[in-house]
C-alpha positions in Angstrom: -27.5 32.0 21.0 -29.6 30.5 18.2 -28.1 27.3 16.6 -28.5 27.7 12.9 -25.6 25.8 11.3 -27.3 22.5 10.5 -27.4 21.3 6.9 -31.1 20.3 7.0 -30.6 17.0 5.1 -34.2 15.8 5.8 -35.6 19.0 4.3 -34.0 18.6 1.0 -34.4 19.7 -1.8 -35.7 22.8 -0.1 -32.5 23.3 1.9 -30.3 22.9 -1.2 -30.8 26.6 -1.9 -32.1 27.9 1.4 -30.7 27.4 5.0 -33.2 25.7 7.2 -33.6 28.7 9.6 -34.9 30.8 6.7 -37.7 28.3 5.7 -41.0 30.2 5.9 -43.3 29.2 8.8 -46.5 31.1 9.2 -45.5 33.6 6.5 -42.0 34.5 7.9 -38.7 32.7 8.3 -38.5 30.2 11.2 -35.6 32.1 12.8 -37.5 35.3 12.8 -40.1 33.7 15.2 -37.1 33.2 17.6 -35.9 36.7 17.2 -39.4 38.1 18.0 -39.8 35.9 21.0 -36.3 36.7 22.3 -36.9 40.4 21.9 -40.3 40.2 23.7 -38.6 38.3 26.6 -36.0 41.1 27.0 -33.0 39.6 25.3 -31.0 42.2 23.3 -27.6 40.5 22.5 -27.9 37.5 20.2 -25.3 35.2 18.6 -26.2 33.1 15.6 -23.9 30.4 14.3 -24.1 29.3 10.7 -22.4 27.1 8.1 -24.5 25.9 5.2 -25.5 29.0 3.1 -24.7 31.1 6.1 -24.2 34.2 4.1 -27.9 34.1 3.3 -28.8 34.2 7.0 -26.6 37.3 7.5 -28.1 39.0 4.5 -31.7 38.3 5.7 -31.2 39.3 9.3 -28.5 41.9 9.2 -27.6 43.4 12.6 -31.0 42.7 14.1 -32.1 46.3 14.3 -35.5 45.4 12.9 -36.3 43.4 16.0 -34.6 45.7 18.5 -31.8 43.3 19.1 -28.0 43.2 18.3 -27.0 40.2 16.3 -23.4 38.9 16.0 -22.5 35.9 13.9 -20.3 32.9 14.5 -19.4 31.4 11.1 -18.3 27.7 11.0 -16.0 26.9 8.1 -15.3 24.7 6.2 -18.2 22.8 7.9 -20.6 22.8 10.8 -19.1 22.0 14.2 -22.2 20.2 15.7 -24.4 21.5 18.5 -21.7 21.4 21.2 -18.8 22.5 19.0 -20.8 25.4 17.6 -21.5 26.7 21.1 -17.9 26.1 22.2 -16.7 28.1 19.2 -19.0 31.0 20.0 -18.0 31.4 23.6 -15.6 34.2 22.6 -18.7 36.2 21.6 -20.8 35.2 24.6 -18.7 36.0 27.6 -18.5 34.7 31.1 -22.2 34.9 32.2 -24.9 32.2 31.9 -26.5 32.3 28.4 -29.6 30.9 26.7 -29.4 28.6 23.6 -32.3 27.9 21.3 -32.2 25.3 18.5 -33.0 27.2 15.3 -35.1 24.3 13.9 -37.8 24.3 16.6 -41.0 26.3 16.8 -42.6 26.9 20.2 -44.6 29.3 22.3 -42.5 28.6 25.4 -42.3 31.8 27.5 -38.5 32.4 27.4 -38.8 35.1 30.2 -39.5 32.3 32.7 -36.1 30.8 32.4 -33.6 31.2 35.3 -30.9 33.8 34.6 -28.7 32.1 37.2 -29.1 28.3 36.9 -28.5 26.1 39.9 -25.9 24.1 38.1 -24.0 23.9 34.8 -27.3 23.8 32.8 -31.0 24.3 33.0 -33.1 22.4 30.3 -36.6 22.7 29.1 -38.1 19.3 28.6 -41.3 18.4 26.6 -43.5 15.3 26.3 -42.1 12.9 23.8 -43.2 13.6 20.2 -44.1 10.6 17.9 -40.7 10.8 16.1 -38.8 10.5 19.4 -40.8 8.2 21.7 -37.9 7.1 23.9 -37.1 10.6 25.2 -33.8 11.9 26.6 -34.0 12.7 30.3 -36.3 12.5 33.4 -37.2 15.1 36.0 -37.1 14.6 39.7 -38.6 17.8 41.0 -36.4 20.5 39.4 -33.4 18.2 38.9 -32.7 16.5 35.5 -31.9 12.8 36.2 -31.0 9.6 34.4 -33.7 8.6 31.9 -34.4 5.3 33.6 -35.7 6.9 36.9 -39.1 8.2 35.9 -41.2 9.7 33.1 -39.0 10.1 30.0 -39.1 13.5 28.4 -37.5 15.0 25.3 -35.0 17.9 25.4 -36.7 20.8 23.6 -33.5 22.4 22.3 -33.9 25.3 24.8 -31.4 25.5 27.6 -29.5 27.9 29.8 -25.8 27.1 30.2 -22.8 28.3 32.2 -19.6 28.7 30.1 -18.0 26.3 32.6 -20.0 23.5 31.1 -17.5 23.6 28.3 -14.4 24.0 30.5 -11.6 21.6 29.4 -13.4 20.6 26.2 -11.3 21.1 23.1 -12.5 23.0 20.2 -13.8 21.0 17.3 -16.8 19.0 16.1 -18.9 17.5 18.8 -22.5 17.1 19.9 -24.0 18.8 23.0 -25.9 15.7 24.2 -23.0 13.7 25.7 -21.8 16.8 27.5 -25.2 17.3 29.0 -25.4 13.6 30.0 -22.1 13.9 31.9 -23.4 17.0 33.7 -26.6 15.1 34.6 -24.5 12.3 36.1 -22.7 14.9 38.2 -26.1 16.3 39.4 -25.3 19.7 37.7 -28.5 20.0 35.6 -31.8 21.5 36.6 -34.9 21.5 34.3 -38.6 22.2 33.8 -41.4 20.4 31.9 -43.3 22.3 29.3 -46.6 20.9 27.9 -47.4 23.8 25.5 -46.8 24.1 21.7 -43.5 22.7 20.6 -42.5 21.4 17.2 -39.2 20.0 15.9 -39.3 21.3 12.3 -37.0 18.7 10.9 -39.0 17.2 8.0 -41.5 18.5 5.4 -44.2 16.6 7.3 -43.4 18.4 10.6 -43.3 21.7 8.8 -46.8 21.0 7.6 -47.9 20.3 11.2 -46.6 23.6 12.4 -48.4 25.4 9.5 -51.6 23.7 10.3 -51.3 24.6 14.0 -50.7 28.3 13.2 -53.7 28.4 10.9 -55.8 27.1 13.7 
């Protein structure tokens, strides 16, 4: 699943007429980089949620045939449901097996094929060194286990994770963030993870977009 429903407030006015996942990065839409990497890693069935200007995303990507994948869409109306609510809403399309979720507003060269297909808990997260705009981080790692952020080196959640549908069991449909749900699972000892020190950018502002463009030019 690619999360693509955000409004992109910090990218305005660009996102007034274009959904953030379609913003060009390195000459093609940001979300296309995800599709290419997913296809190269062997993923074939992809769900994309959308809200703001979502029809433009469907028009641009179609059924995914150009990238040798099958895309299904999970529209959120009248407004976006948040990172957690969006995934919860799309479970009807995802099924009962563990699934990968990638934030649509990050750019990374992380090798998706290295992720576990069968995580050792409710979730498996990719964590990265803290970027300047998020110095406090989100979680820590103890071996392959994600733990409380006060027990070691703080790292930032990359927006890449493998989840079991059971993570959302008992959670009512509606608007909610994924973060609190993950923290509860961490407390239960149900989250594994890995550290990635390669290229990773949160493309959330025009300044960070420029950083990615400069990196790709190099």
